[in-house]
C-alpha positions in Angstrom: 8.3 -12.0 -43.9 5.2 -12.6 -41.8 5.4 -9.3 -39.2 5.0 -7.6 -42.6 2.6 -4.7 -42.0 0.4 -5.6 -44.6 -0.9 -9.0 -43.3 -1.0 -7.9 -39.6 -3.0 -4.8 -40.0 -6.8 -6.0 -39.5 -5.3 -9.4 -37.8 -5.9 -10.7 -33.9 -5.2 -14.4 -32.8 -8.7 -15.3 -30.4 -8.0 -17.9 -27.5 -10.5 -19.1 -25.1 -9.5 -16.5 -22.8 -8.1 -13.9 -24.2 -7.1 -12.4 -28.0 -3.8 -10.7 -29.5 -4.4 -7.5 -31.9 -1.0 -8.5 -33.8 -0.5 -4.6 -35.1 0.8 -4.7 -31.6 3.3 -6.6 -32.5 5.1 -3.2 -34.5 6.1 -2.3 -30.7 5.7 -4.9 -28.6 7.2 -8.7 -28.4 6.2 -11.8 -26.9 9.5 -13.0 -27.1 10.4 -10.1 -24.4 12.9 -8.1 -27.3 15.0 -10.6 -27.3 14.8 -11.4 -31.4 18.7 -10.4 -31.7 19.3 -13.6 -29.1 17.5 -16.1 -31.7 18.9 -14.8 -34.7 20.2 -16.9 -36.8 19.4 -20.3 -34.6 17.7 -23.7 -34.8 14.6 -22.9 -32.8 12.3 -25.1 -31.4 8.8 -23.4 -31.2 7.1 -25.7 -27.7 4.2 -24.0 -26.5 1.1 -25.0 -24.2 -1.2 -23.2 -26.4 -2.3 -21.8 -30.0 -1.7 -18.3 -29.0 1.6 -17.6 -28.5 2.8 -20.3 -30.7 1.2 -18.1 -33.1 2.9 -15.2 -32.0 6.4 -16.7 -32.0 6.7 -17.6 -35.8 5.3 -14.4 -36.1 7.9 -12.7 -34.8 11.3 -15.4 -35.6 10.1 -15.9 -39.4 13.1 -13.5 -41.3 15.4 -14.1 -38.3 15.8 -17.8 -37.2 17.8 -20.0 -39.5 14.6 -22.8 -38.9 11.5 -23.0 -37.0 10.5 -26.5 -36.0 7.1 -26.6 -34.7 6.4 -28.8 -32.2 3.0 -30.2 -32.0 1.7 -30.0 -28.1 1.0 -33.8 -28.2 4.6 -34.6 -29.3 5.6 -37.3 -27.0 8.2 -36.2 -23.8 10.6 -39.3 -25.4 10.8 -38.1 -28.4 11.8 -35.2 -28.2 15.7 -35.3 -28.0 15.5 -37.3 -31.1 13.9 -34.1 -32.5 15.8 -31.8 -31.3 19.3 -34.0 -32.3 17.2 -34.4 -36.2 16.7 -30.9 -36.0 20.3 -29.3 -34.6 17.9 -27.3 -32.1 20.2 -24.9 -30.5 17.3 -22.8 -28.8 14.0 -23.1 -27.6 11.2 -21.2 -27.1 8.3 -21.9 -24.6 5.3 -20.2 -22.7 6.2 -23.2 -19.9 9.2 -23.1 -17.3 12.7 -23.6 -19.1 13.6 -27.4 -19.4 16.7 -25.7 -20.9 19.8 -27.0 -18.0 18.4 -30.6 -19.1 18.6 -30.8 -22.5 22.0 -30.9 -23.8 23.1 -28.6 -26.5 20.5 -26.0 -25.8 22.1 -22.2 -25.6 19.3 -20.5 -25.5 15.6 -20.5 -23.9 12.8 -17.6 -24.0 9.9 -17.4 -22.9 6.6 -16.2 -24.6 4.0 -14.5 -23.3 0.3 -13.5 -25.1 1.3 -10.3 -22.3 2.9 -8.0 -24.8 6.5 -6.6 -24.1 7.4 -3.1 -25.5 10.8 -3.3 -27.4 12.1 -1.8 -30.3 14.0 -4.8 -31.4 16.0 -5.4 -35.0 13.1 -6.9 -37.1 14.9 -6.8 -40.1 15.1 -9.6 -42.4 18.5 -11.9 -42.2 18.0 -15.0 -43.2 15.8 -17.5 -45.5 13.7 -19.3 -42.4 13.5 -23.3 -42.8 9.9 -24.2 -41.2 10.1 -28.2 -39.9 7.0 -29.6 -39.9 6.0 -33.5 -37.5 4.3 -35.6 -39.8 0.9 -37.1 -38.5 -0.7 -40.4 -38.1 2.7 -42.6 -37.9 3.9 -44.9 -34.7 7.1 -43.6 -33.1 9.2 -41.2 -34.0 7.8 -38.7 -37.0 9.5 -37.6 -39.8 10.9 -34.4 -40.2 9.3 -32.2 -43.6 11.1 -29.2 -44.1 9.2 -26.2 -45.8 9.9 -23.0 -46.6 7.3 -20.1 -45.9 7.1 -19.7 -49.6 6.3 -23.2 -50.2 3.4 -23.1 -47.7 1.4 -19.8 -48.7 1.3 -21.4 -52.5 -1.7 -21.5 -52.2 -3.0 -19.0 -50.4 -3.6 -15.4 -52.9 -4.6 -13.3 -49.9 -3.7 -9.5 -50.3 -4.9 -8.4 -46.9 -7.8 -6.3 -48.4 -10.5 -8.5 -46.8 -10.2 -7.6 -42.9 -13.2 -7.6 -41.4 -15.4 -8.8 -43.8 -13.5 -12.4 -42.7 -13.6 -14.0 -39.3 -11.1 -17.2 -39.3 -11.2 -20.7 -37.7 -10.2 -24.2 -37.4 -10.2 -26.6 -35.1 -6.8 -28.3 -36.1 -3.6 -27.4 -34.0 -1.7 -24.6 -36.3 1.4 -26.8 -35.4 0.2 -28.7 -38.0 0.2 -28.4 -41.4 -3.3 -28.3 -41.6 -3.8 -25.7 -39.2 -0.7 -24.4 -40.1 -2.5 -23.1 -43.6 -5.2 -21.8 -41.6 -3.2 -19.6 -39.7 -1.1 -18.1 -42.6 -4.3 -17.9 -44.7 -5.6 -15.6 -42.3 -2.7 -13.1 -41.9 -2.9 -13.0 -45.8 -6.4 -11.9 -45.4 -5.8 -9.9 -43.2 -8.2 -11.3 -41.1 -8.4 -12.5 -37.5 -8.5 -16.2 -36.5 -10.3 -17.9 -33.3 -8.0 -21.2 -32.5 -9.2 -23.8 -30.8 -7.9 -25.2 -27.8 -6.9 -28.7 -26.4 -8.8 -28.0 -23.5 -12.6 -27.0 -24.0 -14.9 -29.4 -25.9 -16.1 -29.3 -29.7 -18.9 -27.7 -28.4 -17.6 -24.9 -26.5 -15.3 -24.0 -28.9 -17.7 -24.0 -31.4 -19.7 -21.5 -29.3 -16.8 -19.1 -28.7 -16.2 -19.2 -32.3 -19.6 -17.9 -32.6 -19.7 -16.0 -30.8 -17.0 -14.5 -32.5 -18.5 -14.5 -35.5 -17.2 -17.1 -37.7 -17.3 -17.1 -41.1 -14.6 -19.4 -42.4 -13.7 -22.7 -40.9 -12.0 -25.7 -41.6 -11.5 -29.0 -39.9 -11.2 -32.9 -41.0 -14.3 -35.2 -41.7 -13.6 -36.8 -38.5 -14.3 -33.1 -36.8 -16.7 -32.5 -38.6 -18.8 -35.2 -37.7 -18.9 -34.7 -33.9 -19.3 -30.9 -34.8 -23.0 -31.7 -36.2 -23.6 -34.4 -33.1 -23.3 -31.0 -31.4 -26.1 -29.3 -29.8 -23.6 -26.0 -30.3 -23.1 -26.7 -34.0 -26.1 -24.0 -34.7 -24.4 -21.4 -33.1 -21.6 -20.8 -35.9 -23.4 -19.7 -39.6 -20.3 -20.4 -41.3 -20.1 -18.2 -45.2 -16.9 -20.8 -46.5 -16.7 -24.7 -44.7 -13.2 -26.4 -45.4 -12.6 -30.1 -45.0 -9.2 -32.1 -45.2 -6.7 -34.6 -43.8 -9.2 -37.7 -44.6 -11.4 -39.0 -47.2 -14.4 -36.6 -48.2 -17.7 -39.1 -48.6 -20.2 -37.9 -49.5 -22.1 -38.0 -46.8 -20.4 -35.7 -44.9 -20.7 -33.3 -47.4 -24.5 -33.6 -47.9 -24.8 -33.0 -44.2 -22.4 -30.2 -43.4 -24.8 -29.2 -46.6 -28.2 -29.6 -44.7 -27.2 -28.2 -42.1 -25.1 -24.9 -43.5 -27.1 -24.5 -46.7 -25.6 -20.9 -46.8 -22.1 -22.1 -47.4 -19.5 -22.9 -49.3 -18.6 -26.0 -49.0 -15.1 -27.1 -50.3 -12.5 -30.3 -50.0 -9.0 -30.3 -50.0 -6.5 -32.4 -50.4 -3.4 -32.0 -48.5 -0.8 -33.4 -46.9 2.4 -32.2 -44.9 5.1 -33.4 -48.0 3.4 -33.1 -50.8 1.2 -29.1 -49.5 -1.5 -28.2 -50.7 -2.5 -30.6 -54.5 -5.7 -28.6 -55.4 -9.5 -28.1 -53.5 -12.8 -29.1 -54.7 -16.2 -26.9 -54.6 -18.5 -29.1 -56.9 -20.4 -30.6 -53.4 -19.1 -34.4 -54.6 -16.4 -36.5 -53.2 -13.8 -37.0 -55.2 -12.3 -35.3 -57.9 -12.2 -34.5 -61.6 -10.1 -37.2 -63.5 -9.5 -33.8 -66.0 -7.3 -32.7 -62.7 -4.6 -35.9 -63.5 -2.3 -35.7 -66.5 -2.5 -31.8 -66.7 -0.7 -28.8 -65.0 -3.3 -26.6 -63.4 -2.0 -23.2 -60.8 1.4 -24.7 -60.6 0.4 -28.5 -59.3 0.2 -31.6 -61.4 -1.6 -34.8 -60.3 -0.5 -38.3 -61.6 -1.6 -41.9 -60.7 0.8 -44.4 -60.4 0.0 -48.5 -59.4 -2.7 -46.9 -57.6 -1.5 -43.8 -55.7 -1.7 -40.4 -56.5 1.8 -38.3 -57.1 1.9 -34.3 -56.8 4.1 -32.0 -58.2 4.9 -29.2 -57.4 6.6 -25.7 -55.9 4.4 -26.3 -52.8 6.3 -29.6 -51.8 8.6 -29.6 -49.0 12.5 -29.6 -50.1 12.6 -33.0 -48.1 13.4 -34.7 -44.6 15.4 -34.2 -42.1 18.3 -36.6 -41.1 21.5 -37.9 -42.2 19.3 -41.8 -43.2 16.1 -40.3 -44.3 14.4 -41.3 -47.1 13.7 -39.7 -50.4 10.6 -37.5 -50.5 10.2 -37.0 -54.1 10.9 -39.4 -57.3 13.2 -38.4 -59.6 11.0 -36.7 -61.9 10.2 -34.4 -59.0 6.9 -36.2 -57.5 6.1 -37.1 -54.4 3.9 -40.2 -53.4 0.7 -39.5 -51.0 0.5 -43.1 -50.7 -3.4 -42.4 -51.2 -5.2 -45.0 -53.3 -7.4 -43.7 -55.8 -9.7 -45.6 -57.8 -11.4 -44.1 -61.7 -14.9 -44.4 -61.6 -16.3 -42.9 -64.9 -14.9 -39.3 -65.0 -14.4 -39.3 -61.6 -11.4 -40.2 -59.1 -12.4 -41.5 -55.9 -10.0 -41.6 -52.6 -10.0 -45.1 -51.2 -7.6 -45.6 -48.6 -3.9 -45.5 -47.5 -1.8 -47.7 -49.0 -0.3 -48.4 -46.1 -3.5 -48.7 -43.8 -5.0 -52.5 -46.3 -6.6 -54.8 -44.4 -5.2 -58.5 -45.8 -8.5 -60.9 -45.6 -7.0 -64.5 -46.9 -4.5 -61.6 -49.2 -7.3 -59.9 -50.6 -7.0 -56.3 -50.1 -9.5 -54.4 -48.2 -9.5 -50.1 -47.7 -10.9 -49.1 -44.1 -12.0 -45.9 -45.7 -13.6 -48.1 -48.2 -16.0 -49.8 -45.2 -16.4 -46.5 -43.5 -18.4 -45.0 -46.9 -21.0 -47.4 -47.0 -21.8 -47.8 -43.2 -21.5 -44.1 -43.1 -24.1 -43.8 -45.2 -27.0 -45.1 -43.6 -29.5 -43.0 -42.1 -28.6 -44.4 -38.6 -24.6 -44.0 -38.6 -22.9 -40.5 -37.6 -19.4 -42.0 -37.6 -18.1 -45.5 -38.2 -14.0 -46.9 -37.6 -13.3 -50.1 -39.8 -10.2 -52.3 -38.4 -8.7 -55.8 -38.7 -8.6 -58.4 -36.2 -6.8 -60.8 -35.9 -7.8 -64.4 -37.2 -5.8 -68.1 -37.8 -7.3 -68.7 -40.7 -7.4 -66.0 -43.3 -5.3 -63.3 -41.5 -7.6 -60.7 -40.7 -11.5 -60.5 -40.3 -12.8 -57.2 -41.2 -15.2 -55.5 -37.8 -16.1 -52.1 -37.6 -17.3 -49.2 -34.7 -20.3 -48.0 -35.1 -21.4 -44.2 -33.7 -25.4 -43.8 -34.2 -27.0 -41.3 -34.5 -28.9 -39.4 -31.8 -32.3 -40.6 -31.1 -31.5 -44.3 -32.5 -33.8 -47.2 -31.0 -30.4 -48.6 -30.5 -30.0 -49.0 -26.9 -28.0 -52.4 -25.7 -26.4 -55.6 -27.6 -29.4 -57.5 -26.4 -31.8 -55.0 -27.9 -34.1 -56.1 -30.2 -34.0 -52.6 -32.2 -29.9 -52.6 -31.7 -29.7 -56.7 -33.6 -32.4 -54.9 -36.2 -30.5 -52.0 -36.7 -27.4 -54.4 -37.1 -28.4 -56.2 -40.1 -30.2 -53.3 -41.3 -26.1 -52.2 -41.9 -24.9 -55.3 -42.8 -27.8 -56.1 -45.3 -26.5 -52.7 -47.1 -22.4 -53.6 -46.6 -23.5 -56.6 -48.6 -25.2 -54.8 -51.8 -22.6 -52.9 -52.2 -19.1 -54.6 -51.3 -17.4 -57.8 -51.9 -18.4 -60.7 -49.6 -14.2 -60.2 -48.1 -15.1 -56.6 -47.2 -18.3 -57.3 -45.4 -17.8 -57.0 -41.8 -17.8 -60.1 -40.2 -18.6 -57.9 -36.6 -20.0 -54.8 -35.6 -20.0 -52.5 -32.3 -22.3 -49.6 -31.5 -19.7 -47.7 -29.0 -21.2 -44.0 -27.8 -18.0 -41.8 -29.0 -14.4 -42.8 -31.7 -11.1 -41.4 -30.7 -9.7 -38.1 -32.4 -6.7 -38.3 -32.9 -5.0 -34.6 -31.7 -4.6 -33.6 -35.9 -8.0 -34.6 -36.0 -8.3 -37.6 -37.7 -9.7 -41.0 -36.5 -7.1 -42.8 -34.0 -6.1 -46.2 -36.3 -4.3 -49.1 -34.5 
C-alpha cells in the first residue's frame, strides 16, 4: 500500500507554486477525509495538475477497487468512453464537479494540495487495479490494467536513501513513464520535483536546479529540447535516464559531454510490457546476450524482427470486452518495436506500425532520423512520408539545426550547403530509397504530452 510510512517519511511532492510533505498524510487528507465514500469504487483520477493526482493515488491505493489515471491531454470527447469501459462510478478532480453531467457517476470528490485534518480509515481493503491509458495512438486509447506489484517490479528502493536523492521527470506521472518515476521516488524515500504543462522547458530546468535535483528522466525528445536551452546548465544530476523513444548514440554522447559526472542510462519500457531492461554502458541499442536468457525475472525474444517481453511486470490485459489480447499463448507481449542484430548488439530501428512504404520497400523513420541527427549541425529531426502517385510515398525530413548554425533562409547559400551535406551523409549510410527527397529546416518540432515526437 503506497501510504505505508516507510515510503512517505522523507518525501515531498514539489509543484511550481506549492509543495506537500507526504508524512503529513498520516494525519491529513487531500480528499477531505472522504476515503470511505471512495472505498471499493472504480475511481477516475482526473485532476488538472500532477501534485493533486499524486496525492490522490497515494491515498486511494488499497482503498479503491480500480484507479483510472486520466492524463490532462485526454480529449474531452473520449472521456465518456473511458468512463464506460472502466465502469467508473466516482471521480476525483481538483476542478469544479462534472458529475451531474455524466450519467452513472455516484460520487465526486475534490482533491486539494491543502491537506485537511482527517482520521479516515486507511486500512487496506482492496488489491487496487491500476488502469493506464496508452499513448502515441489516435482515437480511443487502449486501457492497460496493472497492479502495484507489476508497476513496481523493476524498482528496488528501500526507503532509506532519503535526502540524498531528489527525483524529477519531464513526464506526466499519469503516464507509465512518469508513474515509474513517481513510484521510484516514493520507494527511495525521496522528494519529487513535478513538471508542469504550463511552464517552458527552461523554466522547468531552472526550478529543478533550484531544488537540487539529483536524478531526472525523460524521453530523448525531452532531452534534445533541454540541451537547446541555456537552462540545461542549471541542473547537475548524478543520474540521467532516457526512455519512451529510440535512443541514438548522438543524444547519449551529447548528454555525456554536457553532464560528465552523471550516470547516463537508457531503459526500454512500455505501458503494456512494463520495464524490460536498462542499459548503462553508454551505447545505443542493447547487448544481444539479454535475449533468450531470463534476467531479473524478465525474458526477451525477437520474433519476425519484433521485440517481445515476458515478465511479472507485464500488464494483466486490456479493459473492454472487445479489446485485443495483450500477450500471446506463451505470455509474451509483442512490443511492436522492431530491432536489428548487428554484431553482438541489437539496435532499435522503428515501430512496426510507423513504416513508410516507398514503392513496396520499407523505411523506418527513426532509422533515417538517427543518421540525420549525427550531423554536427543538427539538433533533432522528424522523418515522415509524403504521398506520391508513383511510389506511394516519398521520404521527407523536418530538421532543427543547432544554435549558431549558418542556416538562415531557404535560399541562403549556407542553408543549401548544409542540405547538401546532410543528404550526402544519408547517401553514404542509407539505401537509396531511404534517403529523403526533401529537407525542410524548421525552428522547432512538436512533442506530444507524453514526450514523444508528434508523428502523424
